[in-house]
DOVOVO-85708 format. One record per atom (N, C-alpha, C, O, CB): y, x, z. Coordinates in pm, whole numbers, padded with zeros to 5 digits, always signed. Glycine has a CB too. Example, Ala and Ser with C-alpha at 12.3 -4.5 7.8 and 13.67 -1.06 7.14 Angstrom:
-00569+01319+00780;-00450+01230+00780;-00330+01320+00780;-00332+01424+00846;-00447+01131+00905;-00225+01285+00708;-00106+01367+00714;+00003+01290+00787;+00114+01341+00804;-00060+01408+00572;
//
This chain:
-00121+00062-00012;+00007+00033-00054;+00107+00081-00051;+00080+00201-00049;+00037-00035-00027;+00206+00072-00049;+00362+00152-00111;+00440+00118-00013;+00397+00068+00091;+00442+00098-00266;+00595+00149-00042;+00680+00095+00023;+00781+00116-00031;+00798+00199-00120;+00683+00120+00131;+00881+00026+00025;+01044+00058-00080;+01104+00114+00042;+01056+00132+00154;+01161-00107-00165;+01268+00146-00025;+01325+00130+00106;+01491-00009+00009;+01541+00014-00101;+01384+00356+00203;+01529-00134+00101;+01594-00199+00102;+01743-00133+00039;+01799-00038+00092;+01574-00247+00218;+01784-00187-00059;+01927-00079-00157;+02015-00143-00136;+01975-00250-00090;+01937-00050-00333;+02162-00138-00146;+02278-00198-00156;+02243-00353-00290;+02200-00320-00401;+02401-00057-00204;+02264-00481-00264;+02233-00506-00373;+02118-00610-00360;+02133-00732-00370;+02210-00389-00440;+02021-00555-00342;+01852-00599-00402;+01868-00762-00298;+01954-00800-00219;+01664-00438-00327;+01744-00821-00345;+01703-00976-00305;+01593-00936-00318;+01576-00833-00383;+01742-01115-00383;+01485-01005-00259;+01373-01023-00277;+01286-01037-00398;+01183-00981-00433;+01369-01095-00222;+01362-01129-00448;+01324-01207-00593;+01355-01034-00686;+01276-00972-00758;+01474-01391-00648;+01472-01004-00655;+01495-00824-00739;+01395-00783-00744;+01322-00792-00843;+01576-00693-00674;+01358-00713-00608;+01212-00614-00587;+01159-00652-00612;+01168-00622-00731;+01148-00565-00498;+01063-00731-00604;+00962-00800-00691;+00966-00784-00815;+00882-00729-00886;+00960-00923-00681;+01079-00840-00849;+01027-00811-01069;+01076-00663-01101;+01028-00620-01205;+01155-00947-01229;+01158-00580-01036;+01133-00460-01018;+00968-00378-00992;+00932-00284-01063;+01219-00450-00919;+00913-00415-00920;+00761-00412-00872;+00642-00427-00935;+00560-00338-00957;+00742-00490-00795;+00630-00599-00976;+00536-00632-01003;+00532-00693-01141;+00430-00721-01203;+00502-00693-00912;+00729-00718-01205;+00746-00733-01350;+00747-00896-01327;+00718-00974-01418;+00613-00657-01461;+00784-00939-01198;+00742-01095-01180;+00809-01157-01036;+00742-01167-00934;+00559-01108-01172;+00981-01205-01047;+01047-01181-00928;+00967-01320-00838;+00978-01314-00716;+01238-01183-00950;+00908-01410-00882;+00847-01554-00839;+00747-01461-00721;+00719-01524-00619;+00743-01669-00994;+00679-01277-00733;+00592-01312-00676;+00627-01238-00536;+00542-01174-00474;+00472-01289-00749;+00774-01256-00488;+00847-01178-00412;+00811-01271-00262;+00880-01257-00160;+01017-01164-00474;+00680-01375-00273;+00645-01373-00102;+00558-01336-00115;+00487-01434-00090;+00636-01481-00006;+00462-01218-00151;+00371-01181-00140;+00469-01023-00044;+00398-00940+00013;+00276-01188-00291;+00582-01010-00042;+00631-00925+00029;+00687-00992+00167;+00695-00945+00280;+00726-00856-00053;+00724-01124+00113;+00720-01158+00280;+00638-01146+00333;+00625-01049+00408;+00740-01262+00329;+00512-01272+00314;+00375-01221+00419;+00352-01123+00457;+00301-01130+00569;+00260-01228+00387;+00372-00949+00393;+00302-00853+00400;+00405-00799+00504;+00361-00724+00591;+00262-00781+00268;+00574-00837+00504;+00632-00794+00623;+00647-00928+00727;+00737-00897+00805;+00776-00721+00585;+00611-01024+00751;+00609-01116+00867;+00803-01169+00819;+00870-01209+00914;+00564-01009+01062;+00859-01165+00706;+00976-01139+00712;+01028-01361+00714;+00995-01459+00647;+01023-01004+00553;+01115-01335+00831;+01180-01531+00902;+01267-01499+00800;+01256-01606+00740;+01274-01585+01111;+01340-01439+00736;+01456-01508+00699;+01425-01433+00523;+01458-01320+00489;+01625-01462+00811;+01366-01521+00451;+01392-01440+00314;+01505-01401+00202;+01492-01354+00090;+01325-01488+00248;+01642-01448+00291;+01727-01455+00249;+01822-01316+00306;+01924-01288+00243;+01756-01587+00267;+01779-01224+00438;+01872-01196+00483;+01767-01042+00438;+01646-01028+00452;+01933-01268+00632;+01834-00977+00401;+01774-00829+00439;+01912-00696+00442;+02031-00697+00411;+01639-00786+00293;+01807-00582+00502;+01949-00501+00515;+01899-00387+00480;+01786-00342+00493;+02031-00491+00657;+02061-00313+00401;+02031-00195+00370;+01976-00101+00402;+02056-00051+00481;+02083-00162+00356;+01854-00008+00397;+01748+00054+00431;+01613+00034+00464;+01510+00102+00461;+01776+00094+00493;+01650-00103+00503;+01510-00206+00614;+01347-00080+00477;+01324-00014+00376;+01520-00550+00550;+01312-00121+00565;+01184-00042+00479;+01057-00128+00451;+01025-00095+00565;+01124+00092+00570;+00985-00184+00422;+00943-00249+00344;+00791-00211+00261;+00788-00135+00164;+01050-00258+00277;+00644-00293+00332;+00545-00252+00325;+00530-00334+00156;+00602-00433+00145;+00452-00281+00463;+00468-00308+00064;+00452-00363-00045;+00302-00341-00094;+00242-00235-00108;+00554-00315-00130;+00242-00524-00122;+00115-00476-00109;+00114-00485-00247;+00202-00539-00314;+00006-00545-00020;-00051-00397-00315;-00079-00370-00414;-00060-00502-00560;-00080-00622-00541;-00203-00317-00374;-00020-00446-00689;-00007-00536-00768;-00142-00619-00765;-00134-00741-00776;+00033-00479-00893;-00285-00551-00749;-00376-00595-00830;-00496-00577-00660;-00446-00512-00569;-00397-00483-01007;-00586-00615-00646;-00679-00529-00531;-00779-00485-00666;-00821-00516-00778;-00775-00643-00365;-00780-00367-00532;-00880-00240-00622;-00997-00252-00614;-01045-00299-00511;-00874-00095-00583;-01076-00213-00718;-01221-00238-00761;-01303-00232-00683;-01276-00170-00580;-01270-00168-00845;-01424-00288-00697;-01554-00351-00601;-01592-00202-00612;-01572-00164-00727;-01686-00497-00667;-01647-00088-00520;-01705+00008-00503;-01835+00012-00613;-01805-00058-00711;-01730+00011-00363;-01906+00043-00620;-02019-00016-00747;-02149+00047-00647;-02155+00160-00599;-02001+00079-00960;-02228-00043-00635;-02332+00001-00586;-02429-00004-00652;-02458-00104-00718;-02353-00038-00494;-02530+00149-00646;-02675+00241-00664;-02745+00133-00707;-02739+00027-00644;-02754+00323-00521;-02811+00144-00804;-02940+00079-00814;-03070+00175-00880;-03047+00255-00969;-02913-00051-00907;-03233+00152-00813;-03248+00280-00941;-03256+00198-01088;-03225+00079-01095;-03423+00391-00921;-03300+00272-01199;-03292+00300-01291;-03364+00223-01377;-03477+00203-01333;-03303+00400-01287;-03348+00181-01463;-03467+00105-01513;-03573+00226-01571;-03551+00342-01538;-03416-00012-01640;-03704+00190-01671;-03737+00281-01755;-03706+00277-01874;-03728+00183-01950;-03837+00297-01755;-03643+00395-01904;-03625+00449-02002;-03670+00378-02143;-03780+00423-02173;-03676+00559-01975;-03630+00295-02227;-03687+00314-02386;-03714+00383-02473;-03763+00478-02413;-03650+00283-02448;-03721+00414-02609;-03722+00510-02708;-03533+00552-02736;-03445+00466-02742;-03815+00431-02856;-03520+00636-02742;-03327+00700-02762;-03385+00578-02926;-03470+00562-03014;-03261+00994-02799;-03237+00516-02855;-03208+00489-03034;-03125+00567-03127;-03110+00681-03083;-03141+00359-03060;-03052+00545-03262;-03001+00642-03344;-02896+00619-03224;-02902+00546-03124;-02971+00625-03521;-02768+00737-03284;-02710+00724-03221;-02538+00664-03253;-02487+00717-03351;-02746+00823-03175;-02467+00579-03192;-02320+00477-03260;-02198+00585-03305;-02169+00681-03233;-02232+00351-03108;-02144+00562-03409;-02074+00595-03399;-01926+00595-03292;-01859+00496-03262;-02094+00580-03480;-01905+00719-03253;-01824+00725-03165;-01689+00633-03215;-01618+00660-03312;-01806+00871-03135;-01672+00493-03103;-01524+00467-03086;-01390+00532-03009;-01380+00574-02894;-01531+00364-03041;-01316+00526-03091;-01167+00618-03003;-01188+00523-02872;-01287+00452-02855;-00952+00596-03095;-01088+00533-02792;-01142+00452-02659;-00965+00398-02665;-00860+00449-02706;-01223+00572-02480;-01006+00262-02595;-00894+00186-02594;-00781+00162-02465;-00792+00162-02343;-00949+00074-02629;-00689+00146-02543;-00567+00146-02428;-00585+00061-02307;-00640-00049-02315;-00430+00093-02489;-00535+00114-02183;-00630+00025-02062;-00509-00111-02048;-00392-00098-02013;-00660+00142-01863;-00564-00215-02080;-00465-00382-01971;-00473-00384-01856;-00574-00358-01791;-00516-00549-01981;-00363-00416-01814;-00304-00428-01667;-00415-00613-01633;-00478-00673-01720;-00055-00440-01673;-00407-00631-01567;-00441-00739-01496;-00338-00874-01490;-00272-00869-01387;-00464-00685-01369;-00324-00927-01528;-00183-01055-01506;-00227-01075-01409;-00347-01101-01399;-00149-01201-01596;-00138-01069-01299;-00112-01073-01118;-00137-01215-01102;-00099-01290-01192;+00064-01027-01045;-00198-01261-00996;-00257-01406-00941;-00160-01474-00912;-00074-01418-00843;-00346-01412-00821;-00146-01568-00938;-00112-01690-00933;-00052-01722-00750;-00140-01797-00707;-00252-01776-00993;+00023-01705-00666;+00061-01762-00515;+00007-01915-00538;-00002-01991-00634;+00253-01755-00470;-00035-01920-00354;-00029-02059-00403;+00072-02186-00396;+00020-02297-00384;-00122-02098-00358;+00211-02176-00403;+00332-02200-00409;+00337-02223-00556;+00369-02333-00600;+00417-02097-00348;+00286-02059-00682;+00320-02099-00776;+00193-02198-00827;+00226-02294-00896;+00364-01988-00851;+00037-02177-00795;-00035-02259-00896;+00000-02369-00876;+00012-02440-00976;-00169-02257-00903;+00028-02427-00749;+00088-02603-00716;+00176-02623-00836;+00129-02696-00924;+00203-02634-00550;+00300-02569-00856;+00345-02542-00935;+00374-02622-01096;+00441-02709-01151;+00294-02454-00919;+00237-02493-01126;+00232-02524-01218;+00135-02619-01290;+00134-02675-01400;+00244-02440-01247;+00025-02616-01148;-00018-02807-01170;+00062-02902-01201;+00001-02995-01254;-00064-02883-01053;+00190-02923-01190;+00291-03038-01156;+00345-03053-01289;+00352-03158-01353;+00412-03007-01038;+00386-02929-01329;+00481-02913-01455;+00329-02980-01570;+00344-03096-01608;+00557-02692-01489;+00228-02925-01604;+00123-02968-01672;+00166-03023-01778;+00219-02997-01886;+00044-03044-01608;+00112-03139-01693;+00167-03247-01827;+00285-03301-01874;+00327-03409-01915;+00121-03357-01821;+00335-03158-01851;+00565-03241-01957;+00519-03171-02077;+00441-03079-02100;+00820-03137-01881;+00598-03248-02148;+00628-03204-02282;+00699-03021-02274;+00806-02973-02239;+00752-03333-02349;+00529-02949-02345;+00630-02796-02340;+00774-02764-02350;+00804-02649-02318;+00599-02717-02443;+00855-02831-02381;+01021-02792-02355;+00989-02782-02190;+00930-02697-02124;+01168-02938-02412;+01031-02864-02167;+00997-02898-02042;+00920-02822-01936;+00917-02840-01814;+00942-02993-02058;+00889-02776-01974;+00755-02704-01863;+00864-02519-01879;+00895-02440-01790;+00492-02704-01982;+00893-02513-02031;+00977-02369-02006;+01070-02413-01960;+01030-02454-01851;+01019-02273-02115;+01163-02432-01966;+01255-02484-01885;+01303-02500-01741;+01404-02474-01677;+01244-02561-01911;+01164-02563-01716;+01148-02572-01561;+01103-02402-01463;+01130-02350-01355;+01004-02701-01544;+01032-02375-01567;+00985-02213-01531;+01088-02129-01539;+01080-02030-01467;+00878-02147-01627;+01222-02147-01634;+01303-02063-01635;+01382-02151-01516;+01437-02252-01562;+01364-02024-01782;+01389-02144-01458;+01468-02268-01344;+01385-02197-01237;+01471-02179-01151;+01434-02480-01365;+01254-02139-01182;+01233-02168-01045;+01242-01995-01128;+01146-01945-01069;+01092-02281-00941;+01275-01923-01188;+01214-01773-01264;+01335-01777-01159;+01336-01770-01036;+01205-01703-01469;+01459-01793-01276;+01594-01779-01191;+01595-01807-01045;+01577-01730-00950;+01696-01872-01245;+01616-01915-01047;+01630-01938-00882;+01537-01817-00747;+01571-01752-00648;+01553-02119-00864;+01453-01833-00797;+01367-01670-00716;+01411-01529-00748;+01371-01446-00666;+01198-01650-00765;+01476-01488-00839;+01514-01430-00807;+01708-01409-00753;+01780-01311-00737;+01445-01383-00879;+01722-01513-00744;+01843-01495-00665;+01780-01542-00486;+01861-01536-00393;+01985-01613-00743;+01704-01563-00472;+01631-01565-00360;+01619-01724-00309;+01698-01783-00236;+01698-01466-00256;+01543-01755-00348;+01568-01894-00355;+01467-01960-00338;+01520-02066-00302;+01620-01935-00458;+01291-01991-00336;+01192-02080-00366;+01266-02215-00349;+01369-02259-00299;+01063-02062-00277;+01133-02263-00435;+01181-02401-00525;+01000-02450-00454;+00929-02357-00416;+01224-02379-00772;+00962-02558-00448;+00839-02575-00474;+00899-02745-00585;+00989-02823-00555;+00721-02582-00301;+00821-02748-00689;+00787-02916-00773;+00692-03064-00723;+00585-03123-00737;+00697-02874-00912;+00810-03068-00663;+00714-03207-00629;+00729-03284-00687;+00701-03382-00618;+00714-03273-00525;+00765-03324-00807;+00727-03501-00887;+00752-03416-00995;+00838-03327-00993;+00843-03683-00866;+00656-03451-01120;+00662-03421-01312;+00616-03544-01320;+00636-03585-01206;+00551-03284-01413;+00540-03678-01412;+00462-03749-01506;+00468-03804-01366;+00449-03738-01264;+00328-03699-01608;+00500-03946-01374;+00463-04035-01355;+00395-04158-01413;+00441-04198-01520;+00523-04041-01321;+00306-04214-01368;+00227-04374-01501;+00349-04452-01395;+00400-04417-01289;-00042-04469-01483;+00368-04586-01490;+00427-04632-01467;+00362-04742-01339;+00451-04767-01258;+00477-04652-01577;+00265-04793-01314;+00255-04852-01161;+00347-04732-01054;+00424-04776-00969;+00054-04862-01107;+00329-04598-01069;+00351-04565-00999;+00501-04490-01027;+00546-04388-00973;+00247-04523-00962;+00558-04570-01124;+00724-04594-01118;+00750-04748-00971;+00782-04757-00852;+00790-04667-01339;+00718-04817-01057;+00677-04938-00974;+00695-04918-00834;+00791-04930-00758;+00534-04976-00994;+00525-04868-00817;+00547-04847-00599;+00676-04738-00579;+00691-04693-00465;+00353-04733-00488;+00752-04703-00666;+00837-04635-00586;+00959-04638-00573;+01047-04586-00504;+00826-04544-00598;+00946-04721-00668;+01090-04869-00674;+01084-04978-00569;+01176-05047-00527;+01081-04981-00830;+00919-04978-00528;+00933-05112-00411;+01011-05058-00314;+01084-05123-00238;+00785-05172-00332;+00994-04907-00314;+01032-04850-00133;+01154-04876-00096;+01241-04805-00145;+01028-04684-00096;+01188-04971-00012;+01366-04961+00103;+01337-05120+00035;+01359-05199+00127;+01586-04819+00042;+01300-05189-00076;+01312-05300-00155;+01214-05399-00086;+01256-05479-00003;+01282-05270-00308;+01061-05392-00127;+00957-05435-00075;+00886-05426-00039;+00802-05510-00007;+00924-05462-00089;+00889-05273-00022;+00768-05218+00064;+00898-05102+00195;+00996-05030+00179;+00615-05091-00082;+00786-05166+00353;+00859-05116+00448;+00883-04990+00465;+00784-04924+00434;+00822-05150+00540;+00983-04919+00505;+01054-04976+00592;+01181-05010+00479;+01223-04954+00377;+01080-04879+00730;+01218-05137+00559;+01320-05213+00452;+01428-05199+00424;+01487-05273+00503;+01340-05314+00462;+01504-05149+00358;+01690-05152+00379;+01783-05053+00307;+01692-04972+00294;+01734-05118+00538;+01875-04999+00255;+01899-04968+00162;+01945-04821+00168;+02020-04763+00090;+01969-05056+00117;+01872-04764+00303;+01850-04594+00358;+01735-04555+00302;+01719-04436+00328;+01832-04562+00528;+01612-04615+00213;+01528-04609+00261;+01468-04598+00088;+01356-04568+00046;+01503-04715+00379;+01613-04643+00001;+01581-04619-00099;+01588-04516-00226;+01703-04482-00253;+01602-04689-00108;+01486-04461-00309;+01496-04351-00419;+01541-04378-00550;+01619-04308-00615;+01376-04295-00440;+01477-04501-00590;+01507-04489-00738;+01569-04646-00793;+01548-04758-00747;+01351-04442-00824;+01639-04611-00890;+01673-04819-00940;+01621-04801-01062;+01649-04887-01146;+01874-04908-00962;+01509-04655-01115;+01430-04747-01199;+01257-04785-01220;+01164-04721-01171;+01472-04704-01312;+01248-04893-01298;+01107-04959-01234;+01035-04850-01341;+01084-04741-01370;+01066-05171-01257;+00895-04910-01398;+00902-04881-01446;+00902-04878-01601;+00919-04988-01654;+00880-04858-01390;+00887-04773-01680;+00936-04768-01802;+00993-04750-01846;+00977-04744-01968;+00944-04802-01845;+01170-04715-01756;+01309-04706-01738;+01318-04621-01644;+01400-04637-01554;+01379-04822-01710;+01194-04463-01650;+01193-04368-01570;+01197-04262-01633;+01112-04282-01720;+01107-04371-01494;+01252-04119-01656;+01233-03997-01775;+01067-03944-01726;+00981-03914-01808;+01384-03836-01757;+01049-03941-01603;+00938-03901-01573;+00825-03989-01598;+00722-03925-01577;+00946-03868-01459;+00796-04138-01643;+00733-04156-01732;+00691-04106-01861;+00574-04116-01896;+00760-04219-01735;+00788-04047-01941;+00723-04035-02071;+00696-03793-02031;+00672-03712-02122;+00888-04124-02258;+00705-03772-01946;+00635-03642-01970;+00797-03581-01990;+00795-03478-02058;+00502-03632-02121;+00962-03629-01936;+01109-03544-01990;+01151-03513-01864;+01247-03436-01866;+01243-03635-02084;+01112-03546-01751;+01180-03522-01597;+01033-03394-01458;+00912-03370-01462;+01203-03763-01513;+01134-03359-01378;+01082-03293-01339;+01171-03307-01160;+01282-03360-01166;+01076-03172-01443;+01136-03275-01055;+01154-03297-00955;+01148-03187-00829;+01050-03193-00754;+01086-03386-00956;+01216-03121-00813;+01211-03009-00721;+01268-03032-00562;+01320-03129-00506;+01294-02898-00792;+01244-02940-00533;+01333-02935-00351;+01306-02788-00334;+01222-02714-00384;+01244-03048-00180;+01443-02762-00211;+01462-02655-00227;+01363-02573-00096;+01373-02652-00002;+01615-02644-00236;+01267-02442-00043;+01201-02442+00057;+01306-02353+00150;+01365-02255+00107;+01055-02392+00029;+01317-02392+00255;+01350-02286+00416;+01282-02149+00418;+01185-02127+00347;+01277-02364+00574;+01323-02077+00482;+01274-01930+00504;+01127-01947+00574;+01054-01858+00617;+01387-01836+00609;+01109-02071+00574;+00946-02129+00668;+00850-02180+00551;+00738-02220+00582;+00972-02297+00800;+00879-02180+00458;+00867-02270+00293;+00856-02385+00302;+00787-02451+00224;+00750-02247+00198;+00934-02444+00415;+00900-02628+00472;+01022-02663+00339;+01112-02581+00323;+00970-02699+00715;+01015-02788+00248;+01095-02838+00184;+01218-02889+00333;+01194-02935+00445;+01012-02954+00079;+01359-02847+00257;+01471-02856+00321;+01580-02993+00231;+01663-02989+00140;+01532-02689+00322;+01520-03104+00320;+01591-03184+00237;+01764-03170+00242;+01828-03204+00142;+01542-03324+00274;+01848-03108+00388;+01975-03168+00363;+02062-03046+00214;+02062-02929+00177;+02070-03171+00552;+02133-03202+00176;+02169-03182+00112;+02318-03051+00065;+02373-03013-00039;+02153-03287+00110;+02326-03030+00178;+02469-02968+00210;+02390-02818+00204;+02474-02731+00227;+02563-03024+00384;+02311-02784+00191;+02238-02663+00209;+02300-02609+00079;+02333-02676-00019;+02065-02673+00223;+02310-02492+00093;+02439-02432-00048;+02268-02380-00193;+02273-02285-00271;+02596-02177+00050;+02194-02441-00185;+02091-02376-00259;+02043-02515-00370;+01981-02507-00476;+01957-02308-00140;+02088-02622-00310;+02072-02761-00436;+02201-02707-00507;+02170-02677-00622;+02090-02970-00370;+02325-02685-00483;+02405-02669-00556;+02373-02540-00654;+02402-02520-00773;+02514-02671-00480;+02317-02477-00576;+02298-02359-00719;+02226-02370-00803;+02251-02333-00918;+02258-02235-00704;+02102-02434-00760;+01989-02489-00873;+02051-02577-00930;+02102-02511-01020;+01851-02551-00829;+02093-02699-00947;+02238-02755-01013;+02274-02683-01150;+02272-02690-01273;+02374-02724-00903;+02302-02618-01053;+02432-02521-01217;+02329-02427-01224;+02353-02505-01317;+02649-02413-01177;+02202-02307-01227;+02157-02266-01279;+02055-02377-01420;+02013-02348-01531;+02119-02188-01179;+02052-02508-01335;+01930-02611-01441;+02068-02677-01572;+02035-02709-01686;+01824-02812-01300;+02160-02683-01539;+02232-02693-01636;+02268-02585-01729;+02293-02618-01845;+02320-02739-01594;+02272-02499-01707;+02289-02377-01757;+02161-02356-01856;+02162-02272-01946;+02304-02273-01640;+02062-02435-01831;+01974-02399-01918;+01894-02559-02054;+01794-02581-02122;+01858-02323-01795;+02039-02628-02014;+02017-02741-02120;+02015-02857-02007;+02075-02962-02028;+01860-02727-02227;+01962-02839-01914;+01848-02975-01858;+02030-03013-01773;+02124-02944-01735;+01630-02917-01703;+01988-03200-01778;+02072-03291-01705;+02048-03287-01559;+01932-03254-01535;+02054-03427-01753;+02109-03306-01471;+02121-03285-01287;+02144-03448-01260;+02236-03517-01305;+02291-03163-01212;+02057-03480-01189;+02013-03598-01074;+02150-03588-01007;+02212-03693-00988;+01863-03562-00953;+02198-03476-00971;+02322-03412-00851;+02470-03455-00929;+02578-03465-00872;+02314-03194-00827;+02447-03474-01051;+02559-03518-01148;+02586-03667-01117;+02685-03738-01133;+02518-03498-01309;+02478-03686-01075;+02521-03906-01134;+02673-03918-01017;+02739-03868-00926;+02309-04107-01041;+02654-04017-01105;+02763-04085-00972;+02709-04237-00858;+02770-04265-00755;+02928-04157-01076;+02588-04314-00908;+02566-04396-00807;+02342-04290-00805;+02258-04231-00873;+02611-04631-00871;+02380-04355-00647;+02232-04272-00591;+02161-04116-00718;+02066-04098-00794;+02074-04443-00590;+02291-04035-00665;+02220-03915-00635;+02106-03852-00644;+02036-03860-00543;+02224-03904-00559;+02069-03799-00721;+01950-03772-00699;+01953-03612-00731;+01981-03577-00846;+01856-03866-00780;+01925-03511-00627;+02018-03374-00604;+01836-03300-00664;+01836-03192-00723;+02113-03328-00374;+01724-03361-00643;+01583-03266-00710;+01527-03280-00850;+01438-03225-00914;+01450-03299-00629;+01622-03383-00874;+01564-03426-01046;+01693-03354-01149;+01810-03320-01137;+01560-03654-01080;+01587-03358-01250;+01576-03245-01377;+01554-03319-01470;+01478-03413-01447;+01467-03131-01380;+01605-03306-01594;+01555-03410-01721;+01631-03380-01820;+01754-03377-01831;+01567-03571-01703;+01505-03348-01924;+01589-03322-02143;+01520-03411-02213;+01408-03402-02263;+01551-03135-02262;+01599-03500-02212;+01574-03620-02344;+01625-03589-02475;+01593-03674-02558;+01648-03763-02317;+01712-03470-02531;+01741-03486-02655;+01825-03606-02667;+01858-03644-02555;+01626-03488-02731;+01865-03670-02747;+01873-03765-02854;+01783-03878-02815;+01821-03987-02856;+01835-03704-02991;+01671-03877-02743;+01583-04066-02707;+01621-04169-02630;+01576-04145-02518;+01451-04071-02634;+01672-04259-02630;+01653-04329-02494;+01524-04340-02432;+01423-04270-02442;+01695-04457-02502;+01560-04493-02332;+01446-04507-02231;+01378-04614-02344;+01256-04632-02356;+01490-04572-02048;+01492-04687-02432;+01412-04779-02481;+01328-04759-02605;+01230-04825-02640;+01484-04877-02497;+01406-04612-02689;+01316-04599-02805;+01118-04563-02713;+01015-04624-02742;+01404-04430-02924;+01133-04418-02581;+01012-04428-02531;+00976-04499-02463;+00906-04443-02378;+00980-04358-02492;+00989-04674-02439;+00872-04784-02403;+00834-04804-02579;+00729-04791-02642;+00944-04964-02298;+00953-04837-02615;+00822-04860-02796;+00729-04792-02807;+00618-04843-02816;+00871-04819-02957;+00750-04627-02811;+00613-04553-02865;+00522-04542-02768;+00409-04507-02802;+00630-04409-02918;+00549-04572-02623;+00504-04566-02537;+00328-04595-02565;+00262-04512-02503;+00588-04642-02461;+00263-04670-02625;+00185-04717-02656;+00108-04620-02764;-00015-04618-02755;+00229-04831-02682;+00148-04566-02829;+00111-04487-02977;+00120-04309-02864;+00174-04215-02923;+00291-04522-03165;+00081-04287-02753;+00081-04202-02723;+00178-04100-02678;+00273-04101-02756;+00033-04192-02777;+00199-03976-02544;+00276-03959-02557;+00302-03847-02664;+00418-03847-02704;+00303-03966-02459;+00248-03782-02700;+00299-03744-02880;+00383-03772-02962;+00457-03685-03010;+00234-03772-02965;+00389-03878-02991;+00490-04009-03082;+00676-03974-02989;+00789-03959-03035;+00394-04255-03021;+00629-03975-02872;+00752-03959-02769;+00850-03784-02814;+00962-03752-02852;+00662-03953-02572;+00720-03716-02779;+00755-03573-02772;+00775-03481-02941;+00785-03359-02955;+00620-03505-02675;+00777-03597-03061;+00813-03566-03142;+00950-03517-03199;+00991-03450-03293;+00771-03627-03172;+01008-03596-03076;+01161-03627-03094;+01267-03518-03039;+01388-03496-03051;+01192-03765-03017;+01151-03457-02967;+01199-03318-02902;+01229-03183-02902;+01178-03115-02813;+01159-03300-02853;+01301-03133-02980;+01303-02970-02948;+01396-02935-02933;+01413-02816-02908;+01262-02879-03025;
//
């Protein structure tokens, strides 16, 4: 296991990108050093850096089998360059990928870039919602209306089934994670405004800009589509809707 001395301007995301090639792997450094607050590093702080991949297993000695008659020697092949294995995904990264997988590929790529840039800035995000069915959307719409507890404080969406971009694989929701990896729903946390700015630079529309029932976790990418056109094409499959998104 190597060590790294924190320099001025370093963040955990920047260090992970420098050492692993992927800023999102900063959680390995957090776990190895028991860092309580990933947003706070000290210049000169010494960090333990876990290996990028586990060492190869030691081969087990076995009794060699009886030799068959020697075959003609094969032509000598030039050695192939070694290919580094892809780094294993953390549990958070794996969960985010599973929730993004059913969405339009363009939306998935934009969501990944949002996660990457925020991680590089020291802000960890959890994807909480991706594709929703019509019944799932109706259940969410009932919350606070006909589903207890009743009241405007418990209403989370104004969209019934077929009236949300989630139903067509063109939207996703995220949550800001605190230093302990817990979801932080205090929208005064500066991370919420930061992720909104990053998302909009990627061409995503952000629910935090809505005037009615602001939805800070929500991002969507719809191009020139309308919800009505999506509903009309829905019975033919999502591919018929997605072909209109470039």
